[in-house]
N, C-alpha and C positions, 0 to 999 in steps of 0.2 A: 504493500500500500504506500510505503514511503517513496519507492521508485516511481510508482504510477502517479502519485501526487506531484512529484517534482517535474515529471515530463509534462503532465497535463497543465499545470499552472504556469509553467514557463512558456509553453507553446502558444496557448490561447491568446494572451495579450499581444502577440506579434502578428496574428492573423490579419487584422485590418491593415497593418502596414504592408504585409506580404501581398494582400489582394490589390492594394493601391499600386504597388511596385510592378505587379504582373498585369496591370490594366484590366482588373477583373472585379472592381467594386460592385458592379451590378450583379455579379454572381456570388457575392459574399454569402448570401443565405444558403447557396448550394454548398460552399466550403464548410460552413458551420453545420449544415444539415447532413452532409455525408457521414460525419462522425456519428451522429445520432442514428442514422439509418443502419449503418453497419453494426453499431452497438446492439441494435435490436436482433440482428442475425447472430452476432456473437453470443448474446445472452441466451437465446434459444438453444443453440448448439452446445454451449458450455453447460447449461443447466441439465440437459438430458444426458450429456456425456458424464457429468458428475454423478447423476443418479445411477448410472450403469456401473461405473468403475471407481467412483470416488472423485473428489475435487482436485486431486493432485495433478493428473495429466492435463486437463484443460487449463489449469493455472500455469503449468510449465510451458504449454504451447502458447498461451497468451503472452507470457513474458518474452519468449523468443521472437514472436511476431512484432512486439512493440518496438524492439530495436530496429528491425528492418524498415518499419514505417517511417522512422525519423530520417533515415537515409533517403528514402523516396521523396519525402516532403522537402528536405533540405536541398535536393538537386533539382527542384522544380524549375522548368523553363516556361511554364504556362500555368494559368489558373486551373486548368483541367488536371494537370499532374499533381498540383497541390491538393485538389479535391480527391484524387485517387489515393494519395498518401493519408489524408484524413479518414478516408473510408477504411483503409487497412488498420489504421490506429483505432478506429471505433470497433472493428472486429476483435482486435486484441483486448481492448478495454472491456468489452462486454463479457468475454470469457473470464477475465481476471475478476471482475466484480461479482459475477454470479458464483464463481468457484469459492471466493472468500466467504460470501454469505452462506453458501451451502455448508462449508466447513464449520462455520459458527453454529449453524442449526444442528449439525450432527454431533458436535463436540461439547456444547455447553448446555446446561439445564436452563429452564425458562428464566429463573431468577438472575442468572448471570449474563444473559444475552444482551440486555441494555448496556452493561458495562463493557462487554466485548465490542459491541458496535461503537461505543464511545471511544474505545482505544483505537479502533480503525480510523475514526475521525481525527483523533489526536496525531496520527501519523502524518496528517496533512499540515500540521502547524509549522514545522521547520521548513518544508518546501514552500509554504505560503509566505514565509518571512523572507526567504532568499531567492526563490524562483522568479516570480514576476518582476521585482525591481531589477535583478541582475539581467534577466532577459531583456527588459526595457532598455537598460544601459547598453547592452551588446548590440541591440537592434538600432539604437540611436547613434552610437559611436562607430559601429562596424557594419554589420549586416544582419538582417533577420535570418539568413541562411546559417550563419554561424551558431545561432541558437539551436537549430535542429541538429547540426553536425556535432556540436559540443555535447548535447544531451545524449546522442548516440554513443560517443566515446566514453561518457561518464557511466552509461547504463550497461554497456555490453558485458563487462566483466562480472558485476553483481548478478546480472540476468543469467549468465552461464553457470554461476555458482548455485543459484536458486534451482535451475533446471537439473543440475547434477545431484543436488541434495534430494529433490523430490523423486528422483528415479532410484534412490537407494532402497534397500530392503526394509528399513524401518517405516517407510511410507507406503505400506501395502494398501491396495485398493480397499475401500470400505464398502461392503455389500449393502444393498438396499435392505431395509428392515421390513419391507412389506412387498408382497407379490401383487398388490392391487394398485399398480401405478397406472397413470393414464397412458394411452398409446403415444409413442414417440411421433411427433409431427414429421411429416415428410420434409426432406430438405427443400423440395420445391416450394412448400408453403412458406417457410421462413425466408427463402430467397425472394419469393414474390412480394412479401410484405416489405422486406428491406428495399427492393427495387422500387416499389410503389412510393415509399417514403422519399427516396432520392429523386424520383421523377417529379414528385409534388414540389420539392424544394426548388428544383430547376424551373418548373412551370410558373411559379409565382414571381420569378425574377424579371418577368417582362409581360407585355400585354398584346403581343402580336399573335397571329393564329397558331404559329408553331408552339409558343409557350403555353397557350391555352390547351392545345391538344396534349402536350406532355402532362399538364396539371390534371386534365380529365382522365388520362390513362393511369396516372399514379393514384388518383382517388378511387378509380374502379378496382385496381388491385388491392388497395387497403380494404375496401368494402367486401370484396370477395373472399379474402384470405385471413384478415386480421383476427376475426372471431375464433378461428380454429386454434389459435395459440393461447387463448385466454380461458379462464374458468367460465362455466356456464352462468349466465346472469350478470356478467360484468357490465354490459351497457345499460342495464336497468338498476345497477347498484344494489344487487341482492345482498342481504346481510351476510357478514363473514368475509371470507376471502375475496369474493367478487367485488364488494364495495371497497375493500382495502386496496385491491389492484387498481381500480378506477381512480381512487384518490391519489395514488402514486403518480398517475399520468397527469392529473390536473396540476398538482403542485410543481412537478418537474417542468411542465410546459411553461408555467409562469416564470420560474427562476431562470431557465435556460434562455428564454426570450429576452429577459432583462440582461443576462450575461452576454448575449450576442449583440443587442442593439445599443446598450449604453456605451460600450467602447467605440462602436461605429459613430455614435453621436459625438463623442468626445474628439475623435480623429477628424471627421469630415466637417462638423459644424462649429466646433470650438477650437480646433487646431491644437489639441492637447498633445504633448510629447509622449512617446511610448512609455517612458518612465512613470508618468502620472497614471497611465492605464495599468501598468504593473502594480503600482501601489494600491489601486482600487481592488485588484484581484487579491492582493495580499490581505487587505482589510476584510474582504469577504470571506476568505478561507479561514482566517483567525476567528472571525465572528461565528462561522459555522461550527468550527471545532469547539469553541467555548460554549456555545448554546447546546451542542450535543453532549458536552461534559455535564452541564447543568441538568439536562433531562435524564442522564444516566446515573447521576449521583444524588443530587439534591431533590430531584422530582421523581425518583424511581418508584415511589408508591402512588403517584398520581395516575389515574386512569389514562391509558394511552390515547383513547379517542379524544379526550379533552385537550391533550397536548397537540393533537393533530388540528383541532379546531382553532386553538390559539396560534399555532404556526401559520395557518391560512390567513388569519386576520392580520398578523404581522406582515405577511407578504402583501396584503392589500395596502397597508400603510406604505410599504416600499414602492408600490406602483404609483401612489399619489405623489410621493417625493420625486419619482422619475418624471412624471408629467410636469411637475413644478420646475424641474431642471431643464425642460425644453424652452422655457421662457428666456429670451436673450439677456434680460437684465439680471438673472440670477447668477451666482458664482458657479464656476465650473465644477467645484466639488459637490454641488447639490445633486447633480445627476449621478456622480460617482458614489455618493453615499447611499443611493438607492440599492446598489449591489450589496452593501454591507448590511443594511436593514433586512433585505430579502434573505440573506444568508443566515441571519439570526432566526428567522422563521423556519427556514429549511433545517436548521440544526435541531429544532424541536419536532418538525414534521416528518422528515425522512426516517430517522432511527425508530421513531414510534410506529410508523407504518411497517417497517421491516420486522419489528418485534411482533406486531399483530399478524403479519403474514405467516411467520413461523409458528405462532400460536394456533392459527387456524389450519395448519398443515398437519396431516397425520404422519406418523413415522415413515421414513423412506420416501417422502414426497417433498422434502425441503428444496431439492433441486428444481422441481416443477414449479413450486411457489416462487422461488427466486427468479426463475426464468420468466414467469408471468409478470412479476413486478418489473423486471428489466424491459419486457416487451411494452407494457403500458407506459413506463417511464419514457421510452424512446418514441412511442406513438404520440404521447402527449406533447413531448418536445417538438416533434415534427409538425403536428397539427397546429398547435398554438403559434409556433414560429411561422408556419406557412400562412395562416390567416392574417397574422400581424404583418408579414411581409407583403401580402396582397393588398392590404389596406394602405400600407406605407407607399407602395408603388402606384396605387390608384390615386392617392392624394397628390403625389408628384406629377402624375399624368395629367391632372386637371389644373395644374398650375399653382398648387399650394406651396408655401414655403417649407423648407426643411424642418423648421421648428414645429409647424402645424402637423406635418406628416409624422414626425416622431411622436408627437402628443397623441395623435389618433391611434397609432400602433400600440402605445403604452396603455391607452385607455381601455382597449379591448381586454387587457389582462385582469381588470377588476371582476369580470364575470366568473372566470374559473376560481378566483380566490373566494368569492362569496359563496359560490356553489359548494366548494370543498368544506367551508366552515359549517354549512347547513347539513352536509351529508356525513360528517365525521362520526356521528353516533351510530351509523349503520355498520361501521367497522368494529364496533365494541366487541371485546372478547367475553366469553361466557363467565 
């Protein structure tokens, strides 16, 4: 988790600069969305792989792939190659995240899972302190490519060590505890959903007939295949695991959209340097880890669904701050602070939902539950970001200013925040 956090937090703040350098600002939603789309596929494959043979192998595979993606992205000569690198990175990240959650579900009793998840969040503290600011300085003084290549050089040896250790005899595969597992989704289904998410992100980057056709095709794939990867009753928020899974998508969609568009606002509209964006990511990561620690230690006896509702309301407050930050008269740090506030909400929201999902899962199906959570997390991110991007581009298309376009895109995020706060009770544990 430390290595994953270092790579993720150092790379993301440089993406707006990379997109601008590669003449691909209009395709920035695609670059951001490719990671999410591939995470969906990686989460499905990793979750069912972990249920069959234990979480060690998908974790090792994800770590090895993560190094390769940094090299692909760093060598980008076009925005399309950068998008391809981000797609591979998402595939690796999906496998790693699901494998770790599955391992926690198998290894820890209910009462210790919140603390274990808080420890995973704490692994992001040091990367959040050094990763984004250092990456911002490197991108500002040298090149954004040096960030990718430097991370690859830094990560390759520890990744090889992790892979070697996980292949040792002491890490034997953990057999499933139940023979009543759901059928493994066909690879075609997971691939189709991932492809639909990527097509949708590309489709909303423009308003000509070609983009509209891509958007329609992506939407059709999601409608046809997404429900096959989720528990029955997810779309109607049935009590228990289905509602928990749906809530994961709503909260992640809000946070990811803020994380994608606030830095773009700072670069294109406010002229903020990469270092300032890196510091915003640092503040957000520290806030997430601190909030997660509080929910795991000081609020461990509080009902999880109430923490979910509180986290959603904090995210709503962050959206209001982001909207305020689009006003030209406000200081630059106003919009940046929205990321920090949203991270406080997610620190309560995300670990509580993970605990609830594991609680609702019978023995031997933690990998399936983690995979479903990863799937809706990525679907939520893709959908919310896609709709916000469509509104943003539509406003620009009719002649609105950048500030108004950003404000409309942010304003949409209030709907999933309020909906999540109202639905949280349906995820209540028995």
